[in-house]
N, C-alpha and C positions, 0 to 999 in steps of 0.2 A: 243116337236114333231119339228124336223128340217126337212125344206123343201129346196129342190134343187132350186136354183134359175132359171135355164133354163127349167128344166121338169116338176117342181111342184111335183116332187118325195117326198113324206114323209115316213120314215121309210120303205123304199122298196116298196111302194104303189104308182103309178104313178096317178096323178090325173088331171083331163082335165082342160086345161087353155084356157079362151077365146084369140081370135086373138090379142086383145088389150093388154092383160097381156103379152102375150109373146113378143109382139113388144116393149112394154116399158121396159121389163126386157132386150131384146137385146140390146136397146138403151142404157139403162144404164149402161151395160157392155161395149159397145163401147167408152161410154164417160169416162171412167176411162184411164186417159192421165198421161202423166209424168211430167206436170205441174198443180200445185194447182188451177191458174187462169182458165185454161181450164176446169179442173174438175167442179168448181162453175159454171161456164157460161153455159157449156153444160147440166150438170144434172139439173139446173134450168130451161132450156128451155125444156128439156125432161118432167120435172114434171108438168110444167104449160101449156105446149102449144102442145107438141108433139101427143097427142090423137086427135087434131084437124087437123092434117096436112092432106091434099089432097094426092092421090097417087102420083101425079107428085112432090110434096113437099118432101115426104118421099123419093123418089128416090135421089132429090138433097141433102137433109139431109145426108144419106147414102153415097152419093158421097163424102160431105164434111167430113165426120167422117174418110174417107181414106185418107185424106191429112196428111203429116207430122205435127208433133206438132207445128213446128215453123210457117210453112205457115197458119196453123189454126189460130194460135195466132195473127199473121199479119193480117189477115182477120178480125177477131172479133175485134181488137183495132182499126180498120179503117187505118193501116199503108199501106195496098194494097188493091186493089179491083179486084175482079174476071172480068173475060172477059165473064164468062158465067151468063147471066141474071138469071137463076134458082138458082144459087149458091149465087149471090148477094141478091135476095130476102131473101133466108134461113138466110144469115148473118144478114141482117137488120132485121128479126123476132128476132134472138136471142139477138142482141144487145138492141132491145125495151122491151125484158123481164125484168121486174124490178125485183131487186134481194131482195126483201123483205121477 
């Protein structure tokens, strides 16, 4: 039985998904980038820490995901620093998430 990743629809029947499941699915979709390095860093963070983000951190993370790939990569590798403190805090959380 195949499940649609966003709606939870299985073989034409829509299943109710809780808010956390929907958010995780949305984040995983938004974390699919054009660079493997970004895919690895972002999906690792979503898997391990996204569920524990506060609403303010979620807003900052969603803003971060709207950045172009190269800007995002530069931030995550520490080549540039955001002037937005909330973005910098989320970047630091992503950088500190172990890749094991």
